[in-house]
TORKOLRO-20631 format. One line per field, with one value per residue (C-alpha): x, y, z. Coordinates in nm, 2 decimals. Each point is the difference from the previous one (the first is absolute). Layout:
N
u	c(X:...);
v	c(Y:...);
w	c(Z:...);
//
This chain:
596
u	c(14.01:-0.09:-0.35:-0.01:0.15:-0.25:-0.30:0.19:-0.03:-0.31:-0.18:0.20:-0.07:-0.36:-0.05:0.25:-0.27:-0.29:0.10:0.14:-0.36:-0.20:0.17:-0.27:-0.25:-0.16:0.07:-0.19:-0.24:0.04:0.00:0.37:-0.10:-0.07:0.28:0.19:-0.24:0.08:0.34:0.00:-0.21:0.19:0.29:-0.19:-0.08:-0.17:0.23:0.28:0.20:-0.17:0.10:-0.27:-0.06:-0.30:0.08:-0.26:0.09:0.29:-0.26:-0.22:0.32:0.10:-0.35:-0.09:0.34:-0.03:-0.38:0.10:0.27:-0.26:-0.26:0.25:0.08:-0.37:-0.05:0.27:-0.14:-0.39:-0.08:-0.15:-0.25:-0.15:-0.11:-0.25:-0.18:0.10:0.01:-0.39:-0.07:0.32:0.00:-0.35:0.14:0.26:-0.26:-0.30:0.09:0.22:-0.22:-0.29:0.23:0.07:-0.36:-0.13:0.37:-0.04:-0.36:0.14:0.33:-0.24:-0.19:0.25:0.23:-0.21:0.16:-0.10:-0.08:0.27:0.24:-0.19:0.00:0.42:0.03:-0.17:0.16:0.32:-0.14:-0.21:0.25:0.19:0.33:0.22:0.28:-0.22:-0.18:0.28:0.24:-0.30:-0.20:0.35:0.16:-0.23:-0.01:-0.37:-0.14:-0.29:-0.21:0.07:-0.27:0.00:0.40:0.02:-0.25:0.17:0.32:-0.13:-0.23:0.33:0.21:-0.27:-0.22:0.30:-0.03:-0.39:0.12:0.28:-0.26:-0.25:0.27:0.16:-0.37:-0.10:0.29:-0.11:-0.33:0.10:0.31:-0.24:-0.34:-0.14:0.27:-0.14:-0.24:-0.19:0.08:0.37:0.03:-0.15:0.25:0.29:-0.09:-0.07:0.34:0.19:-0.13:0.02:0.39:0.09:-0.15:0.10:0.38:0.01:-0.08:0.22:0.30:-0.07:0.01:0.26:0.23:-0.14:0.11:0.31:0.15:0.06:0.18:0.28:0.26:0.12:0.20:-0.32:0.04:-0.10:-0.32:-0.22:0.19:-0.13:-0.36:0.04:0.16:-0.27:-0.31:0.08:0.11:-0.39:-0.17:0.16:-0.09:-0.35:-0.04:0.19:-0.26:-0.31:-0.09:0.05:0.37:-0.12:-0.24:0.27:0.32:-0.27:-0.12:0.34:0.14:-0.33:0.12:0.34:-0.02:-0.25:0.25:0.26:0.35:0.31:0.02:-0.32:0.12:0.33:-0.23:-0.25:0.25:0.20:-0.37:-0.10:0.30:-0.08:-0.38:0.09:0.26:-0.26:-0.23:0.20:0.13:-0.31:-0.21:0.32:0.01:-0.35:0.03:0.24:-0.24:-0.25:0.00:-0.14:-0.18:-0.16:-0.15:-0.13:-0.16:-0.25:-0.04:-0.36:-0.04:0.26:-0.21:-0.33:0.10:0.16:-0.29:-0.27:0.18:0.07:-0.33:-0.21:0.18:0.18:-0.25:-0.22:0.24:0.09:-0.31:-0.18:0.33:0.09:-0.38:-0.09:0.28:-0.22:0.30:-0.11:-0.09:0.25:0.30:-0.18:0.03:0.40:0.06:-0.17:0.23:0.31:0.04:0.30:0.07:0.44:0.24:-0.23:-0.27:0.32:0.17:-0.37:0.02:0.29:-0.13:-0.22:0.25:0.22:-0.31:-0.02:-0.40:-0.14:-0.01:0.22:0.20:-0.24:-0.10:0.31:0.04:-0.34:0.07:0.28:-0.17:-0.24:0.30:0.15:-0.35:-0.07:0.33:-0.07:-0.36:-0.03:0.35:0.05:-0.33:0.03:0.05:-0.30:-0.21:0.08:-0.08:-0.37:-0.08:0.09:0.21:0.32:0.11:0.19:0.27:0.32:0.05:0.24:0.42:0.17:0.16:0.11:0.26:0.02:0.37:-0.03:0.30:-0.10:-0.22:-0.32:0.09:0.03:-0.03:-0.21:0.14:-0.28:0.10:-0.22:0.03:-0.08:-0.26:-0.09:-0.19:-0.02:-0.01:0.34:0.18:0.20:0.00:0.27:0.02:0.02:-0.26:-0.26:-0.29:-0.05:-0.24:0.21:0.25:0.40:0.08:-0.23:0.11:0.37:0.11:0.28:0.09:-0.07:0.08:-0.05:0.10:0.17:0.21:0.00:-0.04:0.08:-0.29:0.09:-0.22:-0.09:-0.09:-0.33:-0.18:-0.01:-0.20:0.16:0.19:-0.01:0.02:0.00:-0.09:0.02:-0.35:-0.15:-0.36:-0.29:0.08:0.17:-0.39:-0.06:0.42:-0.11:-0.26:0.20:0.26:-0.25:-0.31:-0.02:-0.29:-0.10:0.00:-0.16:-0.28:-0.03:0.00:-0.23:-0.21:-0.02:0.00:-0.20:0.12:-0.01:0.14:-0.18:0.10:-0.18:-0.12:-0.20:-0.36:-0.21:-0.22:0.22:0.18:-0.07:-0.17:-0.27:-0.10:-0.06:0.34:0.01:-0.02:-0.30:-0.36:-0.12:0.21:-0.07:-0.36:0.11:0.21:-0.27:-0.22:0.17:0.13:-0.38:-0.07:0.35:0.05:0.08:0.25:0.19:0.12:0.09:0.25:0.38:0.14:0.17:-0.28:-0.27:0.31:0.03:-0.35:-0.07:0.28:-0.06:0.32:0.34:0.05:0.30:0.18:-0.23:-0.33:-0.32:-0.30:-0.28:-0.19:-0.23:-0.03:0.25:0.23:0.25:0.25:0.34:0.25:0.35:0.17:0.01:0.24:0.15:-0.28:-0.30:-0.04:-0.15:0.24:-0.05:-0.35:-0.07:-0.28:-0.14:-0.28:-0.14:-0.12:-0.10:-0.34:-0.26:-0.11:-0.34);
v	c(12.26:0.25:0.02:-0.39:0.07:0.22:-0.27:-0.25:0.27:0.09:-0.31:-0.11:0.27:-0.05:-0.37:0.03:0.34:-0.23:-0.33:0.24:0.13:-0.31:0.00:0.27:-0.19:-0.18:0.25:0.26:-0.28:0.17:-0.30:-0.10:0.10:0.30:0.14:-0.14:0.21:0.30:-0.04:0.02:0.27:0.20:-0.11:0.13:0.34:0.19:-0.18:0.07:-0.16:0.16:-0.33:0.01:-0.30:-0.07:-0.35:-0.14:-0.27:-0.10:0.04:-0.25:-0.24:0.02:-0.02:-0.33:-0.18:0.12:-0.09:-0.34:-0.07:0.13:-0.27:-0.32:0.05:0.08:-0.37:-0.13:0.04:-0.04:-0.38:-0.23:0.00:0.32:-0.11:-0.16:0.28:0.23:-0.09:-0.01:0.36:0.14:-0.09:0.17:0.32:0.01:-0.01:0.09:0.22:0.21:0.03:0.13:0.19:0.20:0.03:0.15:0.22:0.07:0.16:0.23:0.04:0.11:0.28:0.13:0.03:0.15:-0.24:-0.21:-0.36:-0.16:0.23:-0.07:-0.36:0.01:0.17:-0.23:-0.31:0.14:0.03:-0.28:-0.33:-0.02:-0.03:-0.26:0.14:0.20:-0.25:-0.26:0.25:0.14:-0.33:-0.23:0.32:0.15:-0.19:-0.10:-0.35:-0.03:-0.31:-0.26:0.08:0.40:-0.02:-0.30:0.19:0.38:-0.14:-0.28:0.28:0.25:-0.23:-0.06:0.31:0.19:-0.21:0.11:0.36:0.04:-0.14:0.27:0.26:-0.10:-0.02:0.33:0.14:-0.16:0.14:0.32:-0.01:-0.18:-0.07:-0.13:-0.29:-0.16:-0.24:-0.17:-0.36:0.11:0.11:-0.31:-0.21:0.18:0.00:-0.41:0.03:0.11:-0.17:-0.35:0.08:0.16:-0.34:-0.28:0.17:0.09:-0.35:-0.19:0.21:-0.03:-0.37:-0.06:0.27:-0.19:-0.33:0.14:0.19:-0.31:-0.17:0.22:0.14:0.37:0.21:0.16:0.34:-0.14:-0.15:0.30:0.16:-0.29:0.01:0.42:-0.06:-0.28:0.17:0.33:-0.24:-0.16:0.37:0.18:-0.38:0.02:0.36:-0.05:-0.25:0.20:-0.13:0.15:-0.01:0.12:-0.29:-0.26:0.16:-0.04:-0.35:-0.14:0.14:-0.13:-0.35:0.00:0.16:-0.34:-0.24:0.02:-0.08:0.12:0.24:0.15:0.10:0.17:0.17:0.16:0.14:0.18:0.08:0.22:0.22:0.00:0.09:0.28:0.15:-0.02:0.18:0.29:0.08:-0.04:0.26:0.24:-0.01:0.03:0.31:0.18:-0.01:0.13:0.42:0.07:0.34:-0.16:-0.22:0.24:0.16:-0.26:-0.11:0.04:-0.25:-0.22:0.03:-0.06:-0.29:-0.17:0.10:-0.15:-0.33:-0.11:0.08:-0.10:-0.17:-0.20:-0.15:-0.08:-0.22:-0.17:-0.04:-0.13:-0.21:-0.19:-0.01:-0.29:-0.20:0.02:0.31:0.18:0.35:0.15:-0.25:0.21:0.35:-0.10:-0.13:0.29:0.26:-0.18:0.06:0.13:0.21:0.01:-0.02:-0.19:0.32:0.25:-0.28:0.01:0.34:0.00:-0.14:0.28:0.24:-0.24:-0.04:0.41:-0.04:0.33:0.09:-0.26:0.18:0.13:-0.35:-0.12:0.27:-0.07:-0.38:0.14:0.12:-0.23:-0.26:0.21:0.07:-0.39:-0.07:0.27:-0.05:-0.36:-0.14:0.18:-0.14:-0.34:-0.04:0.17:-0.12:-0.34:0.05:0.17:-0.28:-0.26:-0.21:0.02:-0.31:0.04:-0.27:-0.07:-0.33:0.09:0.05:0.27:-0.14:-0.32:-0.07:-0.34:-0.21:-0.24:-0.22:-0.20:0.02:-0.17:0.02:0.32:0.12:0.32:0.28:0.16:0.30:0.11:0.32:-0.04:0.31:0.19:-0.22:-0.29:-0.41:-0.04:0.24:-0.14:-0.38:-0.17:0.03:-0.40:-0.08:0.28:-0.25:-0.29:-0.13:0.00:-0.28:0.07:-0.14:0.21:0.32:0.09:0.31:0.16:0.34:0.22:0.39:0.25:0.38:-0.14:-0.25:-0.30:-0.24:-0.33:-0.16:-0.19:-0.23:0.32:0.26:0.20:0.17:0.37:0.31:0.06:-0.30:-0.18:-0.36:-0.16:-0.39:-0.29:-0.21:-0.30:-0.02:0.31:0.14:0.39:0.11:-0.18:0.17:0.31:0.05:-0.09:0.26:0.30:-0.07:0.32:0.10:0.22:-0.22:-0.28:0.21:0.12:-0.37:-0.11:0.26:-0.09:-0.34:-0.09:-0.13:-0.36:-0.21:-0.27:-0.38:0.01:-0.31:0.09:-0.01:0.35:-0.20:-0.19:0.38:0.02:0.37:-0.17:-0.29:0.18:-0.02:0.43:0.13:0.23:-0.13:0.24:-0.01:-0.36:0.03:0.26:-0.18:-0.28:0.23:0.11:-0.34:-0.11:0.23:-0.10:-0.39:-0.28:-0.12:0.34:-0.14:-0.38:0.18:0.04:0.34:0.00:-0.11:0.25:0.28:-0.14:-0.06:0.39:0.20:-0.10:0.08:-0.11:0.04:0.24:0.06:0.29:-0.12:0.03:-0.23:0.05:-0.27:0.24:0.38:-0.03:-0.29:-0.02:-0.22:0.13:-0.21:0.09:-0.26:-0.14:-0.19:0.01:-0.28:0.21:-0.21:0.11:-0.03:0.25:0.20:0.26:0.00:0.37:0.14:0.32:0.14:-0.11:-0.12:0.19:-0.15:0.16);
w	c(8.91:0.20:-0.06:0.07:0.34:0.08:-0.12:0.20:0.26:0.00:-0.04:0.29:0.21:-0.11:0.13:0.31:0.10:-0.08:0.23:0.28:-0.03:0.06:0.35:0.07:-0.15:0.32:0.22:-0.17:-0.13:-0.39:-0.24:-0.10:-0.39:0.03:0.17:-0.32:-0.22:0.25:-0.06:-0.37:0.05:0.19:-0.29:-0.27:-0.18:0.25:0.27:0.17:-0.29:-0.29:-0.23:-0.25:-0.15:-0.23:-0.19:0.01:-0.22:0.19:0.35:-0.17:-0.08:0.38:0.12:-0.16:0.07:0.32:0.03:-0.19:0.34:0.27:-0.13:-0.02:0.39:0.05:-0.15:0.14:0.32:-0.06:0.19:-0.24:0.32:-0.08:-0.30:0.21:0.15:-0.22:-0.36:-0.15:0.15:-0.05:-0.37:-0.01:0.17:-0.28:-0.30:0.11:0.25:-0.19:-0.29:0.29:0.13:-0.34:-0.07:0.27:0.03:-0.35:-0.03:0.32:-0.16:-0.34:0.19:0.23:-0.19:-0.31:-0.26:-0.26:0.14:-0.16:0.20:0.29:-0.02:-0.09:0.39:0.15:-0.16:0.14:0.36:-0.05:0.12:0.34:-0.02:0.11:0.14:0.25:0.10:0.05:0.18:0.24:0.11:0.02:0.21:0.15:0.30:0.00:-0.07:-0.16:0.00:-0.33:-0.19:-0.04:-0.05:-0.23:-0.20:-0.01:-0.11:-0.29:-0.13:-0.01:-0.12:-0.31:-0.04:-0.23:-0.33:-0.04:0.15:-0.24:-0.32:0.11:-0.01:-0.34:-0.14:0.09:-0.14:-0.30:0.00:0.03:-0.24:-0.26:0.11:-0.35:0.03:0.32:0.06:0.31:-0.17:-0.02:0.32:0.14:-0.19:0.16:0.33:-0.06:-0.21:0.27:0.28:-0.14:-0.09:0.33:0.14:-0.17:-0.04:0.38:0.09:-0.30:0.10:0.39:0.00:-0.22:0.22:0.31:-0.15:-0.13:0.32:0.21:-0.25:-0.01:0.27:-0.06:0.24:0.24:-0.14:-0.32:0.00:0.09:-0.32:-0.21:0.15:-0.09:-0.33:-0.05:0.08:-0.18:-0.35:0.09:0.03:-0.28:-0.22:0.10:-0.10:-0.34:-0.04:0.06:0.36:0.38:0.10:0.35:0.03:-0.12:0.18:0.35:-0.08:-0.06:0.32:0.14:-0.11:0.09:0.33:0.10:-0.05:0.29:-0.06:0.04:-0.27:0.06:0.40:-0.20:-0.24:0.26:0.20:-0.29:-0.17:0.30:-0.07:-0.38:0.05:0.24:-0.22:-0.30:0.23:0.13:-0.38:-0.13:0.23:0.02:-0.41:0.01:0.30:-0.25:-0.32:0.16:0.04:0.33:-0.05:-0.29:0.21:0.24:-0.30:0.02:0.32:-0.01:-0.26:0.16:0.31:-0.11:-0.19:0.30:0.19:-0.23:-0.09:0.38:0.12:-0.29:-0.30:0.19:0.23:-0.30:-0.20:0.32:0.15:-0.31:-0.05:0.29:0.21:-0.22:0.16:0.37:0.14:0.27:0.01:0.16:-0.22:-0.27:0.17:0.07:-0.33:-0.20:0.26:-0.08:-0.41:0.04:-0.33:-0.03:-0.32:-0.19:-0.05:-0.12:-0.20:-0.20:-0.01:-0.24:-0.23:-0.11:-0.05:-0.21:-0.21:-0.03:0.13:0.07:0.35:0.11:0.19:0.24:0.02:0.13:0.28:0.08:0.06:0.19:0.22:0.02:0.11:0.21:0.24:-0.04:0.18:0.25:0.05:-0.06:0.08:0.33:0.17:-0.12:0.38:0.10:-0.22:0.07:0.35:-0.10:-0.25:0.27:-0.29:0.21:0.19:0.32:0.03:0.22:-0.20:-0.22:0.05:-0.02:-0.33:-0.18:-0.23:-0.21:-0.03:-0.26:0.11:-0.33:-0.30:0.14:0.38:0.19:0.41:0.08:0.20:0.28:0.22:0.22:0.26:0.37:0.03:0.32:0.26:-0.29:0.19:-0.14:0.25:0.27:-0.19:-0.10:-0.41:-0.06:0.20:-0.06:-0.06:0.15:-0.29:-0.21:-0.06:0.09:-0.33:-0.21:0.13:-0.01:0.11:-0.28:0.18:0.32:-0.09:0.30:-0.05:-0.33:0.15:-0.11:0.35:0.13:0.13:0.36:0.15:0.24:-0.28:0.00:-0.27:0.08:-0.19:-0.37:0.00:-0.38:-0.04:-0.29:-0.02:-0.26:-0.03:-0.13:-0.01:0.04:0.31:-0.11:0.07:0.43:0.06:-0.18:0.27:0.29:-0.12:-0.10:0.22:0.24:0.22:-0.24:-0.35:0.20:0.07:-0.33:-0.14:0.21:-0.04:-0.38:0.00:0.34:0.34:-0.11:-0.23:-0.20:-0.20:-0.32:0.07:0.31:-0.06:0.08:0.22:0.21:0.11:0.31:-0.02:-0.20:0.21:0.32:0.18:0.04:0.36:-0.18:-0.03:-0.17:-0.26:-0.09:-0.01:-0.24:-0.20:-0.01:-0.15:-0.26:-0.05:-0.10:-0.28:-0.15:-0.17:0.25:-0.24:0.07:0.36:-0.16:-0.25:0.12:0.07:-0.32:-0.24:0.15:-0.06:-0.36:-0.07:0.12:-0.19:-0.36:-0.11:0.05:0.39:0.12:0.34:0.14:-0.10:0.21:0.00:0.24:0.23:0.14:0.11:0.25:-0.11:-0.30:-0.15:-0.13:-0.23:0.20:-0.25:-0.31:-0.18:-0.37:-0.14:0.18:0.26:0.35:0.30:0.27:0.07:0.24:0.23:0.05:0.22:-0.16:0.25:0.41:0.05:0.22:0.28:0.11);
//
């Protein structure tokens, strides 16, 4: 019993320390997953506690279960709308992109380590795929709003590229252990089997569960347990029949999460905790498993492989995968940079150790070093690189929080939380009549919190800086109210700089805009525009703003897309609905005209 209680104590303290360390993540700009790894290493045999843990089989068991839970939660939070702009490029990235990364990186690793090509390709395959846990965590909690095309592509790729990476690793392990028993056709057949069974099981199970959930009534906390157990069952069953369990459990989550209902809201709340627990346990265990001194002994290999992967192999794979889908070069650059490695490469590196492949321990240590470098270099620089590649979208139109309260099986009320920012338009105004453009019966004040105390709202109540207000709304008014609460001078200037100073209706014709018909003060600019217009098809000026933007993009439009009219004026998509219909477009003056 003493031994058992010691295990309970140490395990609980490690998880507690990991969660407490998360409070430092935002302050230091360090990825939370890296802190979990550090806690595990500090408790390991080279760390403070000196715990010797070398059970690779147990670590693999924990890793598989944790990744399945993380992918299930990621699927639950993946909107089906993201498939509109990100599915096709994500599929190519998850297949050809992984293969191209492995081939290019494999040649480099073979030369660098001076090993047999099979070992070089195995090392490349281990670190060849991006990690869903790292991508979901850093993109969704990193405080950076990206344009939907980039965000959707990165998230869908990370959720779908594990099957090929796992297949490549297992196939290359078999090629190293038993070269004579492997054929190209057998490998291709196995790949099709993995993808086919994974796709079929995921869609079938997800559809069945999404139809089942609204018909059963359970205690609130039981829904998430039901979904988690069902997801793990789908994961295990798909693996048993030779499919990709990771793909199946991710698609199951997508199918369930996009069928809104009373039970779904309960699932999302509890699954968030399950996913965080899975990440904490997984990264702490992997930190315990590694011996830092061994990783340091091969640090130069890790640095060289990480640098080549980030700067050469990943960009080649991404460019060749998404360029045919009309991605801009800056979008390709950012997608290339955010090729985050995390738990998946370390978990895959365990497989050669279990299979007794020659040099497997060295591969594990190198892979661990590559993951740490990826989390530091790429994970900590996401905001910087988003600005550098100009894929960040400035926004002040999002509520601080929103919660869906289901009052019946098919009816819900959404509560939105807003906080009064310094200098915002909401300051000094009554919370109920915050906007004269919205009918009072469509926005209902739910609560006003000031200095953590609930305030009774009277006729003369005025909002102050730091107040938190909760509204229940009917209609699509959350973004408009958010702008009233968040619209500081600094934010307003940044948004105007990005979208332009004028907002246009998508249905207005380009030729009807006063900027291009002579109603401008500068006759020089008017003449210049007319001269440029002569070199452009006259039909352009008969098109509506929306028609011109869509015809110029050659890809599904997303917020932040920019289309040039000429050297001085451009159109920037500001709002777009879930069906891809343009709602608001900004007119931006790129540079002031020079009057001679």
